[in-house]
C-alpha positions as CSV (number, residue, x, y, z in Angstrom):
1,M,-18.1,-155.1,60.6
2,A,-14.9,-154.2,60.7
3,S,-12.1,-156.6,58.9
4,P,-10.6,-159.2,61.7
5,I,-7.5,-159.1,60.4
6,Y,-6.0,-157.4,63.5
7,A,-3.0,-159.2,63.5
8,Y,-1.9,-160.2,59.8
9,Q,1.5,-159.2,60.3
10,S,3.9,-162.4,61.0
11,S,7.4,-161.2,61.5
12,A,8.7,-159.8,64.4
13,N,9.3,-156.5,62.9
14,F,6.0,-154.5,63.2
15,L,4.5,-152.7,60.0
16,T,6.3,-155.1,57.7
17,A,5.0,-157.9,55.0
18,P,4.5,-161.2,55.9
19,N,7.5,-163.5,54.9
20,N,5.0,-166.9,54.9
21,N,1.7,-168.3,55.1
22,S,0.0,-168.7,58.3
23,Y,-3.5,-169.0,60.2
24,Y,-5.3,-167.3,62.6
25,L,-8.1,-167.8,65.0
26,F,-10.1,-165.1,67.2
27,A,-12.8,-164.2,69.2
28,N,-14.9,-160.9,70.3
29,L,-16.3,-160.2,73.1
30,L,-19.2,-157.6,72.3
31,Y,-20.9,-155.2,74.9
32,W,-23.2,-153.7,72.9
33,N,-26.6,-151.2,73.6
34,V,-29.4,-150.8,71.4
35,S,-31.2,-148.0,69.9
36,E,-33.6,-147.7,67.6
37,A,-36.4,-145.3,66.2
38,G,-39.3,-146.9,66.3
39,A,-39.2,-147.8,70.3
40,D,-39.3,-144.4,71.2
41,N,-43.5,-144.6,71.2
42,W,-45.2,-147.9,72.0
43,V,-47.7,-146.1,74.7
44,Q,-49.3,-142.6,75.2
45,D,-50.4,-141.7,78.5
46,I,-53.7,-139.5,77.6
47,G,-54.3,-136.4,80.0
48,S,-57.3,-135.3,81.6
49,A,-59.2,-133.3,78.5
50,G,-59.2,-129.5,79.5
51,V,-57.0,-126.4,78.3
52,H,-53.9,-127.6,79.5
53,Q,-54.0,-131.7,78.5
54,S,-51.2,-133.1,78.4
55,T,-50.0,-136.6,76.7
56,T,-46.8,-138.4,77.6
57,V,-45.4,-140.9,75.2
58,Y,-43.2,-143.9,76.6
59,G,-40.5,-145.5,75.2
60,V,-38.4,-148.8,75.6
61,P,-35.3,-148.9,77.2
62,F,-33.0,-151.7,76.4
63,D,-30.3,-152.2,78.3
64,S,-26.6,-153.4,77.4
65,D,-26.2,-156.7,76.6
66,M,-23.1,-159.3,76.0
67,G,-22.4,-160.7,72.3
68,L,-20.4,-163.1,70.9
69,R,-17.9,-163.1,67.2
70,I,-15.7,-165.7,66.5
71,G,-14.0,-166.6,63.1
72,A,-10.5,-167.5,61.6
73,G,-8.9,-167.1,58.3
74,F,-5.6,-167.1,56.7
75,N,-2.6,-165.2,55.4
76,N,-0.2,-165.7,52.7
77,A,2.7,-164.4,51.7
78,S,2.1,-161.8,49.1
79,G,0.0,-160.0,51.8
80,W,-3.4,-161.4,50.7
81,D,-6.0,-163.1,53.3
82,A,-9.3,-164.7,53.8
83,S,-11.5,-165.1,56.8
84,L,-14.8,-165.8,58.1
85,Y,-16.7,-164.8,60.9
86,Y,-19.9,-164.6,62.9
87,T,-21.7,-162.5,64.8
88,G,-24.5,-163.3,67.4
89,Y,-26.0,-160.5,69.8
90,H,-29.2,-161.0,71.7
91,T,-30.8,-158.2,73.8
92,D,-34.6,-157.2,75.1
93,A,-36.2,-154.6,77.1
94,T,-39.5,-154.4,78.8
95,D,-41.8,-151.7,80.2
96,A,-44.7,-151.2,82.4
97,Q,-47.3,-148.1,82.6
98,T,-50.6,-147.1,84.1
99,G,-52.7,-144.4,83.6
100,N,-54.8,-143.3,80.7
101,L,-53.1,-145.3,78.2
102,A,-53.9,-145.9,74.2
103,S,-51.6,-148.0,72.1
104,A,-49.1,-146.8,69.7
105,Y,-50.2,-150.0,67.6
106,L,-52.6,-150.9,64.6
107,G,-54.2,-153.8,65.5
108,N,-55.2,-152.2,69.4
109,F,-56.9,-149.0,66.9
110,W,-59.6,-151.3,65.1
111,V,-60.8,-152.9,68.4
112,N,-64.5,-151.9,68.8
113,N,-63.5,-149.1,66.1
114,T,-64.7,-151.6,62.8
115,N,-65.5,-148.5,60.8
116,G,-62.3,-146.5,61.7
117,A,-64.0,-143.0,62.8
118,S,-63.1,-143.2,66.3
119,F,-60.5,-144.7,68.3
120,G,-59.0,-148.1,69.9
121,P,-59.8,-148.3,73.8
122,S,-58.1,-147.1,76.0
123,Y,-56.1,-149.3,79.5
124,Q,-56.0,-148.7,82.8
125,S,-52.4,-150.5,82.6
126,A,-50.4,-152.2,79.9
127,D,-46.8,-154.1,80.0
128,M,-44.8,-154.7,76.9
129,N,-41.1,-157.0,76.1
130,W,-39.1,-156.3,73.1
131,D,-37.0,-159.0,71.8
132,I,-34.1,-158.6,69.6
133,N,-32.1,-161.3,68.2
134,L,-29.0,-160.5,65.3
135,D,-27.1,-163.1,63.8
136,S,-24.9,-162.5,60.4
137,L,-22.2,-164.1,58.6
138,D,-18.9,-162.5,56.8
139,L,-16.8,-163.8,54.1
140,A,-13.3,-161.6,53.9
141,F,-10.5,-161.0,51.4
142,G,-8.2,-158.5,52.2
143,H,-4.3,-157.3,51.4
144,E,-2.2,-155.4,53.6
145,F,-0.6,-152.2,52.4
146,I,2.1,-150.6,53.9
147,V,2.8,-146.5,54.6
148,K,6.3,-145.5,55.3
149,N,6.6,-147.9,57.8
150,I,4.5,-145.9,60.7
151,M,1.1,-146.8,59.0
152,S,-0.6,-149.8,57.5
153,M,-4.1,-149.7,55.1
154,H,-6.0,-153.3,54.6
155,P,-8.9,-152.6,52.5
156,F,-10.8,-155.8,52.1
157,F,-14.0,-156.5,50.4
158,G,-16.5,-159.6,50.7
159,L,-20.3,-161.0,51.5
160,K,-22.7,-161.0,54.3
161,L,-25.7,-162.8,55.3
162,A,-27.5,-161.1,58.0
163,S,-30.7,-162.0,60.1
164,I,-32.5,-159.5,62.4
165,N,-35.2,-160.9,64.1
166,Q,-37.6,-158.7,66.5
167,D,-40.9,-159.7,68.3
168,I,-42.8,-157.1,70.0
169,K,-45.3,-158.3,72.6
170,T,-47.6,-155.6,74.5
171,N,-50.1,-156.8,77.1
172,W,-53.2,-154.3,77.9
173,Y,-55.4,-154.4,80.8
174,N,-58.6,-153.2,82.1
175,P,-60.2,-151.0,79.5
176,I,-61.8,-147.4,80.1
177,N,-64.2,-147.0,77.7
178,T,-65.6,-150.8,77.3
179,N,-66.9,-153.5,79.0
180,N,-66.6,-156.2,76.8
181,F,-63.1,-157.8,77.6
182,T,-61.0,-157.2,80.3
183,Q,-57.4,-158.0,79.0
184,G,-55.9,-158.0,75.2
185,T,-52.4,-159.1,73.4
186,E,-50.6,-157.7,70.3
187,K,-47.7,-159.0,69.1
188,I,-46.0,-157.7,66.1
189,T,-43.2,-159.7,64.1
190,N,-40.6,-158.1,61.8
191,D,-37.9,-160.4,60.6
192,F,-34.8,-159.7,58.0
193,N,-33.0,-161.9,56.0
194,G,-30.4,-160.2,53.8
195,I,-27.3,-161.3,51.9
196,G,-25.3,-158.5,50.0
197,P,-21.9,-157.3,49.3
198,S,-19.6,-155.6,51.7
199,V,-16.7,-153.1,51.4
200,G,-14.2,-151.4,53.9
201,I,-10.7,-150.3,55.2
202,D,-8.6,-151.4,58.3
203,L,-6.0,-148.4,59.5
204,S,-3.5,-149.2,62.0
205,F,-1.1,-146.5,63.3
206,K,2.3,-147.5,65.1
207,L,2.4,-146.0,68.3
208,L,5.6,-148.1,69.8
209,S,7.2,-151.4,68.2
210,K,9.8,-153.5,69.7
211,T,11.3,-156.8,68.7
212,H,8.9,-158.8,71.2
213,Y,5.7,-156.6,70.6
214,A,4.3,-153.6,69.3
215,L,1.3,-151.0,70.4
216,S,-0.8,-149.5,67.9
217,I,-4.1,-147.2,67.1
218,L,-6.3,-149.3,64.7
219,G,-9.6,-147.8,63.3
220,S,-11.7,-149.4,60.8
221,F,-14.8,-148.3,58.5
222,S,-16.9,-150.3,56.5
223,G,-20.8,-151.1,54.5
224,A,-22.4,-153.4,53.3
225,L,-25.7,-153.5,50.8
226,M,-28.5,-155.9,52.2
227,Y,-30.6,-157.2,49.7
228,G,-33.3,-158.7,51.7
229,H,-36.8,-160.0,53.2
230,W,-39.3,-158.9,56.0
231,D,-41.8,-161.1,57.3
232,L,-43.9,-159.1,58.8
233,K,-47.1,-159.8,60.9
234,D,-49.3,-157.9,63.4
235,V,-52.0,-159.8,65.6
236,Y,-54.5,-158.5,68.4
237,N,-56.2,-160.9,71.0
238,N,-58.5,-160.0,73.8
239,N,-61.0,-162.2,76.1
240,Q,-64.3,-161.2,74.3
241,P,-62.7,-163.0,72.2
242,V,-61.9,-160.9,69.7
243,T,-58.7,-161.6,67.1
244,K,-57.4,-158.5,64.9
245,T,-54.9,-159.0,62.2
246,I,-53.3,-156.5,60.3
247,D,-52.3,-157.3,56.9
248,N,-48.7,-156.2,57.2
249,T,-47.3,-156.8,53.4
250,D,-44.1,-158.7,53.5
251,M,-41.2,-156.6,52.1
252,T,-38.6,-157.4,49.6
253,N,-35.9,-154.4,49.3
254,V,-32.7,-153.2,49.7
255,A,-31.1,-152.0,53.1
256,P,-27.5,-150.5,54.0
257,M,-25.5,-151.0,56.9
258,I,-22.0,-149.2,58.0
259,D,-19.9,-150.5,60.6
260,G,-16.9,-148.1,62.4
261,F,-14.7,-149.3,64.7
262,L,-11.6,-147.4,66.8
263,G,-9.4,-148.8,69.5
264,L,-5.9,-149.7,70.7
265,Q,-3.9,-152.9,70.1
266,W,-0.9,-154.4,71.4
267,T,0.9,-157.5,70.1
268,G,3.0,-160.1,70.8
269,Y,5.6,-162.1,68.7
270,S,7.2,-165.4,69.0
271,T,8.5,-167.6,67.0
272,K,5.4,-169.6,66.2
273,I,2.4,-168.2,67.5
274,N,1.3,-163.9,67.4
275,T,-1.0,-162.9,70.4
276,T,-3.0,-159.8,69.4
277,V,-5.5,-158.1,72.1
278,R,-7.4,-154.8,71.3
279,I,-10.0,-152.7,73.1
280,G,-12.1,-150.1,71.5
281,Y,-15.6,-148.9,70.6
282,E,-17.9,-150.2,67.8
283,E,-20.8,-149.0,66.2
284,Q,-23.5,-150.7,63.5
285,I,-26.1,-148.8,62.0
286,W,-28.6,-150.8,59.9
287,Y,-30.8,-148.7,57.7
288,D,-34.4,-149.3,57.1
289,Q,-34.7,-152.1,59.7
290,L,-38.1,-151.4,61.2
291,R,-41.1,-152.1,58.6
292,F,-44.3,-152.8,60.1
293,Y,-47.0,-150.5,59.9
294,S,-47.7,-147.8,63.2
295,Y,-50.9,-146.4,63.8
296,N,-49.1,-143.1,64.3
297,M,-46.7,-142.9,61.9
298,G,-47.8,-145.8,59.1
299,R,-45.3,-147.5,57.5
300,L,-42.1,-147.7,59.4
301,H,-38.4,-147.6,58.1
302,D,-36.4,-146.8,60.8
303,E,-32.6,-147.8,61.2
304,L,-31.3,-150.2,64.5
305,T,-28.0,-148.9,66.0
306,L,-25.7,-151.3,67.7
307,Q,-22.7,-149.5,69.8
308,G,-20.7,-150.5,72.7
309,G,-17.0,-152.1,73.7
310,T,-15.2,-154.7,72.3
311,I,-12.7,-156.8,73.4
312,D,-10.6,-159.1,70.9
313,V,-8.5,-161.5,71.3
314,N,-6.7,-163.4,68.0
315,F,-4.0,-166.4,67.3
316,N,-1.7,-165.7,64.6
317,F,-0.3,-169.4,63.9
318,K,3.0,-169.4,61.6
């Protein structure tokens, strides 16, 4: 993410270097929405055969959900700083359809189709739940530079640890082209754990500066290169009973992520503590996150995007 050094100035004069050591605590309230390329096709409604046959593809609608980022840091008089912060975000999505439904996932394909010469069963109805949990821990070191008393530059570097767990559960009811069973379930697990270096820069532009407060525009951009492991599972069960296990070979690979933020920042100054409040828009893109095998698309390599509003409160103690 963007560096959390929103209030590292400890003097009363906006955009001047700190003249003593200080430490700070901060908390971000996140209101984000998720999109993921592989979530736009979990089931197809296959229309009646004929010259004008049509098929409708259904995706998974994710709602916006709340998340939290908390941390602490230290500034010294030379302008260097260090911070440690945690980000946690959870969301899920559900969908249900009726019709002549075919699954987009590989477990269903092999049901009553052991030689692969045909297709898996179609169903009268189906529903699904897609669950995403993101946890990350960042250690960052940075330094502030003043540019002509109107702009502050804060490059930083650090280390990012991340865990992104995705669980996909689909339920299938009343198969149309077989009477061997009445319902089935397919569960897919796509869990990532990684670690890697991060680098970025914060930019602060002065709009208004008074003795006891300041207002500025804040922009930030950062990225990380994550070396990690994907734990992948795909298991189908029905009440015949039949179990189909897809051997999604676990992966160890490198995947990048980028983060951008743009917003407004207000800082109030006092003799003992500076208080900073900011509000803005943030977007994170985690590349190559969805990696299981799909019936339609083979091995996936789809990015996970999180975006939305961020509200932050920072207390800098001098």
